[in-house]
N, C-alpha and C positions, 0 to 999 in steps of 0.2 A: 543634572543627568548623572547617573553613576553606573559603572560597569561591574560593580562588585557581585560577587555570586556567593551563595550560602550553601552549605553542606545540606545534604537531605534531613540529617537528624535535627537540624535547627530550624526546619520549615514548620510553619505553624498550620496544620492541616485541621480545619474545623470539623466537626462530626455532624455531618448533614443527614436528613432523613433518607437514607439509601435503602433500597430493597436487597442489597447485598451485603455480605461481611465485608470487614476491614480486609480481610486476607484477599478476598477477590479485588476490591478497589486498589489495594496496593500493587497487586500483580498486573492488572490492567493498566494502571494510570500513575499512582503515586510514586512507585519505586521502578517503574518501567522507564528505560532510557532509550535514546537513539544509539546504537552500538556500533563501534567502528572496528574493533577487534574481536576476532572469534577463535575459538579452539578448533581442532580438526575433527571433532565428534561429527559424523554425518547427519544431514537431514534426510529423512526417508519419503519417498513419494507417498507412504501411507499417512504420513504427519501432514504433508502438505494437502493430500486430499480432503483429510479430516478438517483441516482448517478452512478449504473452500466449502466443504459441506455445511460448515456453521454460518459463514459470513454470507454465502449466498442468500440467505433469508433476511438481510438488511433491506430496508426499502429503497427503491430507485422509482423514478417517474415511469408510472404505466408498467412497472414491473420489467423494465427493459433490459435490466442485468446486463450491461455491454461489456463489462470487465473481461478481458481475456489475459491468460498468462502464458509466457514462455520460460520454463524451467531450464536455467543454463548450468549444466553440470561440468561437462567435460573440459579438459584443458585446452582443447581446440576451440570450443564454442566460446570459452571464457576470453580467449585472445581476440576472437572476432568481435566480441561485445566491447572489450576494453579499447580498441582503437576508435571507438565512437564516443567514449567516455572523457569528460575534461580531466586534465593532468592530476588534479588534486584527488580525484576518485579513483584513478585507474588502478593503482595498487590494491585498494580495498576490493575491487570486483576480482582481481587475480586471485586474492588470498582467501575469499569467503567460501565457506562449503558450498553455498548454493546462491545465485542471484536468480531474481524474478523480473524478467521484464513485464511491466504492467502495462497492457495496450488495451485500446478501446475498438470495438467491432462495429463499423459503420453498418454493417449488413445485419445488424441486430434485429431489424424488422421482420426478417424472414422467420424469426421464432415466435412472432407475437400470437399466432393461433395457439401455441402451447402456453405462453407465458401470460398472456391476457386474452383468454377465449372470448370474453364479453366485447372485446375491440378487435377481433381478428382482422376486420375489414381495414384496419390502420396498416397493416403490411402493404396492400396495394397502393393505399393513399401515399405512403411515405416513399415508395419505391423510386419515383422520380424526383423526390426532393433530397438531392444529395447532400447539399450544404445543411440543411436542417438536421438530417441524420447524423451527420458528423459533429454537429453542435450538441446535439442531445447525447451522442454518444460519450464525447469528452466530459461533460458535466456530469453524467451519472456514473462514469468510470472514477472520476475523482472521488465520489461519495464513497463509492466502493473501495477505493484505495483506503481510506480511513478505517472502514471496517476491516479490510485485511490486516492493517497493521495490530489492531486489537486483537483480531483472531488468531495472529502468530503468537501473542503474548500469553493468549488463553491456552495455547497448547505447549505453553513451556519454552517456547522458541523466542529468540532475539531477533529484533529487525534494524536495518540500517538503511532507512528510505533515503533516497537521493535523486536530485534533479542533475542538471550539469550533463546533458548528453546531446549529441546529435541526432534527434529523432528521425530526421529524414534519411540519414545514413543508417541507422538501425532497422528503419522500415525496409530500405532497400536490401540490407544484409539478411534479415530474417523472415520479413513478411511479404516479399513481392508477389507470393502466390496466393495469398488469402486476404489481402487488403486491410489487415489490422494496423492501427495506428499506435505506435509506442508513444508513452506519456512520462513514465518514471521507471526507476528501478528500485527494487529492495535487495539488499543483501540479507541472507537468513543463516543463523546457525544458533550456536551457544557461546555466550559471551566469555572472552578470556580476561581473568579478572574483573575490573571494573568496567570493562569494554569500552571506555571513554577516558581521556585524560583531563576531562572539564566536570567541575563540581556541579551539582543540580543547581539550577538558576531559579530565581523566584518567577511566579506568574502574576498577572494582573487579578485583582480581587472581582468578585461580582459585582460590588457597587462602582467599579472603575469601567466595567464593559457593559452595562446595562442601564436602561431607562425605563421607566414606567409611566404609562398614560392612561 
């Protein structure tokens, strides 16, 4: 076992049969990093709306799309969030231009007539099944969370996704009135320098992670 890391230029990226060019692949994955240090360049509501309008098309089970976002901008709101974040991430939340609280909506079923008209009756069937709805919302929000990170990169923004928060505290602080359930947060902005002190690490190869039957 080794903890050695490799700089990006030394990594061996094979040339697969992708439908997009290397510039897109680099922007979304190969050269994208989890960013911890941002400039003070603002992130606009228009940029965030454009990101959501792209990633909302990613598939979820029965098109439930339960992801919900709280955009934390003001110093007051940032302080309210920071008190529920683990010590190691608190300063990053306070310094980032914008932090998104990524939440799931257990009430997603109310939108089923719009999101899945062919299964509109599911809204009534799911209504009494609180635990089932919460599980469905959590799972599909995590799927959308991955889309969101890639969508932010596609918009030329940098993302610093983080766990390490008291979700019950966040829910009581921000979502007492609407019932959303916080799951993760993402700091969003434009990277300061490299944006991270750590060199790019290797990934496992396809042969290491796949089996064929």
